[in-house]
KEVOTOR-716980 format. One record per atom (N, C-alpha, C, O, CB): y, x, z; residue number from 1. Coordinates in pm, 1 decimal, always signed. Atoms other than C-alpha are relative to their C-alpha. Glycine has a CB too. Layout:
residues N
((Y; X; Z); NUM)
...
//
This chain:
residues 53
((+73.5; +69.7; -104.3); 1)
((+2832.1; -2687.1; -2618.4); 1)
((-76.7; +104.5; +82.4); 1)
((-149.9; +186.9; +27.6); 1)
((-97.4; -107.5; -61.3); 1)
((+70.1; -92.7; -89.3); 2)
((+2703.2; -2494.8; -2318.6); 2)
((-101.4; -74.6; +84.0); 2)
((-78.0; -185.9; +131.2); 2)
((+99.3; +74.6; +90.5); 2)
((+103.2; +55.2; -87.9); 3)
((+2385.3; -2559.1; -2130.0); 3)
((-25.9; +98.7; +111.3); 3)
((-27.7; +220.1; +90.8); 3)
((-130.9; -31.1; -78.0); 3)
((+32.6; -84.1; -114.7); 4)
((+2307.5; -2429.5; -1789.4); 4)
((-151.8; +0.3; +16.3); 4)
((-214.6; -104.6; +30.5); 4)
((+71.4; -50.8; +130.8); 4)
((+144.8; -14.2; -9.5); 5)
((+1953.9; -2295.2; -1766.1); 5)
((-31.2; +82.0; +124.1); 5)
((+30.3; +185.8; +148.7); 5)
((-59.8; +66.8; -128.4); 5)
((+41.6; -72.3; -119.9); 6)
((+1786.5; -2188.0; -1445.7); 6)
((-142.0; +51.6; -20.1); 6)
((-235.1; -25.6; -43.3); 6)
((+8.6; -90.9; +126.4); 6)
((+130.4; -61.5; +17.2); 7)
((+1499.3; -1943.1; -1473.8); 7)
((-57.3; +38.5; +135.8); 7)
((+14.4; +87.0; +223.2); 7)
((+9.5; +123.1; -91.7); 7)
((+67.9; -38.9; -123.2); 8)
((+1246.8; -1887.6; -1198.8); 8)
((-130.4; +69.3; -36.7); 8)
((-196.3; +34.9; -134.8); 8)
((-26.1; -123.6; +91.9); 8)
((+129.0; -65.2; +19.8); 9)
((+952.9; -1656.7; -1175.4); 9)
((-87.7; -27.5; +120.6); 9)
((-39.2; -45.7; +232.3); 9)
((+16.7; +152.8; -22.5); 9)
((+94.9; +22.1; -108.7); 10)
((+645.3; -1708.8; -970.0); 10)
((-43.6; +135.5; +53.5); 10)
((-78.1; +226.4; -22.0); 10)
((-123.1; -83.8; -47.7); 10)
((+40.1; -127.8; -57.7); 11)
((+564.1; -1434.7; -727.4); 11)
((-148.3; +23.8; -25.4); 11)
((-230.2; -68.1; -23.1); 11)
((+30.6; +3.9; +151.4); 11)
((+138.5; -36.3; +30.6); 12)
((+246.6; -1249.1; -807.3); 12)
((-55.4; +83.8; +114.4); 12)
((+8.7; +177.9; +161.1); 12)
((-9.6; +77.5; -135.2); 12)
((+64.5; -74.2; -107.0); 13)
((+9.4; -1126.1; -542.7); 13)
((-107.3; +87.2; -62.9); 13)
((-201.9; +37.9; -124.3); 13)
((-60.1; -95.5; +108.5); 13)
((+97.0; -93.7; +54.4); 14)
((-178.4; -815.6; -643.5); 14)
((-55.2; +81.3; +116.3); 14)
((+5.5; +180.0; +157.8); 14)
((+64.0; +92.4; -109.7); 14)
((+55.2; -63.3; -120.0); 15)
((-401.6; -711.5; -355.7); 15)
((-42.2; +144.2; -25.3); 15)
((-33.4; +227.4; +65.0); 15)
((-118.6; -79.6; +51.0); 15)
((+42.5; -136.7; +30.3); 16)
((-531.7; -399.8; -531.4); 16)
((+119.8; +94.3; +6.0); 16)
((+111.2; +202.5; +64.0); 16)
((-67.5; +7.1; -139.1); 16)
((-120.9; -82.4; -2.1); 17)
((-181.4; -263.5; -582.3); 17)
((+52.2; +13.9; +142.2); 17)
((+91.4; +123.1; +183.3); 17)
((+108.6; -60.2; -91.0); 17)
((-46.1; -5.4; -139.0); 18)
((-82.1; -352.7; -226.3); 18)
((-84.0; +97.6; +81.9); 18)
((-30.1; +176.5; +159.6); 18)
((-4.9; -139.7; +63.4); 18)
((+89.8; -88.5; -74.0); 19)
((-386.5; -171.9; -87.7); 19)
((+23.1; +145.5; -40.4); 19)
((+23.1; +234.5; +44.7); 19)
((-147.1; -39.6; -24.2); 19)
((-22.6; -136.1; +49.2); 20)
((-321.2; +133.6; -306.0); 20)
((+130.3; +57.0; +55.4); 20)
((+134.5; +173.0; +96.5); 20)
((+2.6; +1.7; -153.8); 20)
((-128.8; -45.4; -52.4); 21)
((+43.1; +156.6; -196.8); 21)
((-10.5; +26.8; +149.6); 21)
((+43.7; +126.3; +197.7); 21)
((+110.2; -104.2; -28.3); 21)
((+19.0; -22.1; -143.8); 22)
((-54.1; +120.0; +170.7); 22)
((-74.9; +130.2; +24.5); 22)
((-37.7; +207.7; +112.6); 22)
((-76.1; -117.9; +63.7); 22)
((+77.5; -123.2; -15.4); 23)
((-311.2; +397.5; +133.5); 23)
((+86.1; +121.5; -32.4); 23)
((+78.8; +222.7; +37.4); 23)
((-124.7; -2.7; -90.5); 23)
((-87.0; -110.7; +38.5); 24)
((-57.3; +621.2; -41.3); 24)
((+99.5; +32.2; +111.3); 24)
((+120.2; +149.1; +144.1); 24)
((+74.6; -33.4; -129.9); 24)
((-95.8; -20.5; -109.1); 25)
((+198.5; +572.7; +236.2); 25)
((-69.4; +59.0; +122.0); 25)
((-17.1; +151.1; +184.6); 25)
((+68.9; -132.4; +37.2); 25)
((+74.6; -53.0; -114.1); 26)
((-62.8; +632.3; +506.4); 26)
((-38.0; +145.3; -22.6); 26)
((-32.5; +226.6; +69.6); 26)
((-125.4; -83.6; +25.7); 26)
((+38.1; -138.3; +30.6); 27)
((-177.1; +948.1; +331.3); 27)
((+119.6; +93.9; +14.9); 27)
((+106.1; +203.9; +68.4); 27)
((-57.5; +9.8; -142.6); 27)
((-121.0; -81.5; -13.9); 28)
((+179.1; +1080.6; +313.4); 28)
((+32.3; +22.3; +147.1); 28)
((+67.0; +133.6; +186.8); 28)
((+119.4; -66.8; -71.2); 28)
((-29.5; -12.2; -143.2); 29)
((+229.7; +1010.7; +684.6); 29)
((-99.3; +93.6; +67.1); 29)
((-59.4; +180.8; +144.4); 29)
((-2.9; -138.0; +68.1); 29)
((+103.2; -82.7; -63.1); 30)
((-101.6; +1170.3; +786.5); 30)
((+16.4; +146.2; -40.6); 30)
((-5.1; +235.8; +41.0); 30)
((-140.7; -50.4; -38.0); 30)
((-18.5; -137.8; +44.7); 31)
((-28.8; +1479.1; +575.4); 31)
((+116.1; +68.6; +70.6); 31)
((+118.6; +191.2; +81.4); 31)
((+22.2; +3.5; -149.4); 31)
((-114.3; -57.1; -70.8); 32)
((+298.1; +1526.4; +765.0); 32)
((-35.8; +41.7; +142.2); 32)
((+34.9; +122.1; +202.9); 32)
((+114.4; -99.6; +3.0); 32)
((+43.2; -36.2; -134.4); 33)
((+110.6; +1550.5; +1094.6); 33)
((-59.3; +140.1; -1.6); 33)
((-127.9; +178.2; -96.4); 33)
((-102.6; -102.1; +54.4); 33)
((+54.8; -136.0; -7.1); 34)
((+22.3; +1900.3; +1201.7); 34)
((-132.2; -2.9; +76.0); 34)
((-141.6; +39.5; +191.2); 34)
((+100.6; +97.6; +68.5); 34)
((+133.4; +9.0; -58.7); 35)
((-345.2; +1836.7; +1267.3); 35)
((-99.2; +57.2; -101.6); 35)
((-68.8; +64.7; -220.7); 35)
((-36.5; -149.0; +38.5); 35)
((+99.9; -56.8; +92.4); 36)
((-662.2; +1990.8; +1120.0); 36)
((-37.5; -97.2; -112.7); 36)
((-27.7; -218.9; -97.5); 36)
((-126.0; +39.3; +77.4); 36)
((+33.8; +81.6; +116.5); 37)
((-776.2; +1868.6; +778.6); 37)
((-113.7; -97.9; +27.9); 37)
((-114.4; -209.3; -24.6); 37)
((-37.6; +89.3; -115.9); 37)
((+110.6; +91.9; -31.0); 38)
((-1096.2; +1720.2; +920.1); 38)
((+49.6; -123.2; +73.9); 38)
((+2.8; -234.1; +48.4); 38)
((-107.1; +71.0; +83.5); 38)
((-56.0; +113.8; -73.2); 39)
((-895.8; +1502.1; +1158.8); 39)
((+83.6; -87.7; -93.6); 39)
((+82.4; -210.2; -81.5); 39)
((+86.1; +49.0; +119.0); 39)
((-75.9; +77.5; +99.3); 40)
((-664.8; +1398.8; +873.9); 40)
((-94.5; -87.1; -82.4); 40)
((-68.2; -205.1; -105.4); 40)
((+81.1; +94.2; -93.2); 40)
((+97.8; +74.5; +80.0); 41)
((-967.6; +1297.4; +667.6); 41)
((-59.8; -115.1; +80.4); 41)
((-81.1; -224.0; +27.2); 41)
((-111.9; +93.6; -49.3); 41)
((+57.1; +104.2; -85.3); 42)
((-1111.1; +1102.1; +960.3); 42)
((+98.5; -116.1; +15.6); 42)
((+59.0; -232.4; +8.6); 42)
((-37.4; +57.7; +138.4); 42)
((-102.2; +105.2; -12.7); 43)
((-783.6; +912.0; +1009.4); 43)
((+11.4; -81.8; -127.6); 43)
((+18.6; -204.6; -122.7); 43)
((+136.3; +61.4; +34.5); 43)
((-10.4; +71.6; +126.7); 44)
((-760.2; +826.5; +640.6); 44)
((-122.6; -86.7; -24.9); 44)
((-111.0; -198.2; -75.8); 44)
((+18.6; +98.3; -114.8); 44)
((+122.9; +77.9; +17.3); 45)
((-1122.9; +713.2; +634.1); 45)
((+3.3; -125.5; +86.5); 45)
((-36.7; -233.1; +41.9); 45)
((-123.4; +85.3; +34.7); 45)
((-7.8; +114.6; -90.4); 46)
((-1064.6; +486.5; +933.7); 46)
((+97.6; -105.1; -52.6); 46)
((+70.5; -224.9; -43.6); 46)
((+42.1; +45.4; +140.2); 46)
((-96.3; +97.3; +52.8); 47)
((-758.2; +328.0; +774.0); 47)
((-54.9; -69.5; -123.4); 47)
((-26.9; -187.4; -144.9); 47)
((+133.0; +68.4; -33.3); 47)
((+61.2; +64.0; +115.1); 48)
((-952.5; +265.6; +453.4); 48)
((-101.2; -105.5; +42.7); 48)
((-108.0; -213.2; -16.5); 48)
((-66.8; +103.8; -88.7); 48)
((+99.4; +96.7; -49.4); 49)
((-1231.0; +94.1; +647.5); 49)
((+68.2; -123.6; +55.3); 49)
((+20.0; -235.1; +35.2); 49)
((-88.9; +63.6; +108.3); 49)
((-73.1; +115.5; -52.7); 50)
((-977.5; -126.8; +825.3); 50)
((+58.4; -83.9; -113.3); 50)
((+63.9; -206.5; -103.9); 50)
((+112.1; +46.1; +94.8); 50)
((-57.6; +70.8; +113.6); 51)
((-818.0; -215.1; +491.4); 51)
((-100.5; -84.2; -74.7); 51)
((-63.4; -183.8; -136.8); 51)
((+62.3; +96.9; -93.9); 51)
((+103.9; +75.0; +71.3); 52)
((-1148.9; -336.5; +349.8); 52)
((-35.6; -129.8; +71.7); 52)
((-83.6; -224.1; +8.7); 52)
((-124.9; +85.8; -16.2); 52)
((+40.4; +117.4; -78.4); 53)
((-1202.2; -589.2; +629.6); 53)
((+91.8; -115.4; -16.3); 53)
((+70.0; -220.6; +43.8); 53)
((-8.6; +33.8; +143.4); 53)
//
């Protein structure tokens, strides 16, 4: 006897992980730019502030 079973998972929203991954990607992109380190830091700080809002 065979039974057909359908499994489903509920999507999970993890805002902390999403924010961390976004920051990591932004940091990689900013590091690829050929700009002074102070400007890189300023850009990353601004993106973090926008992410908190």
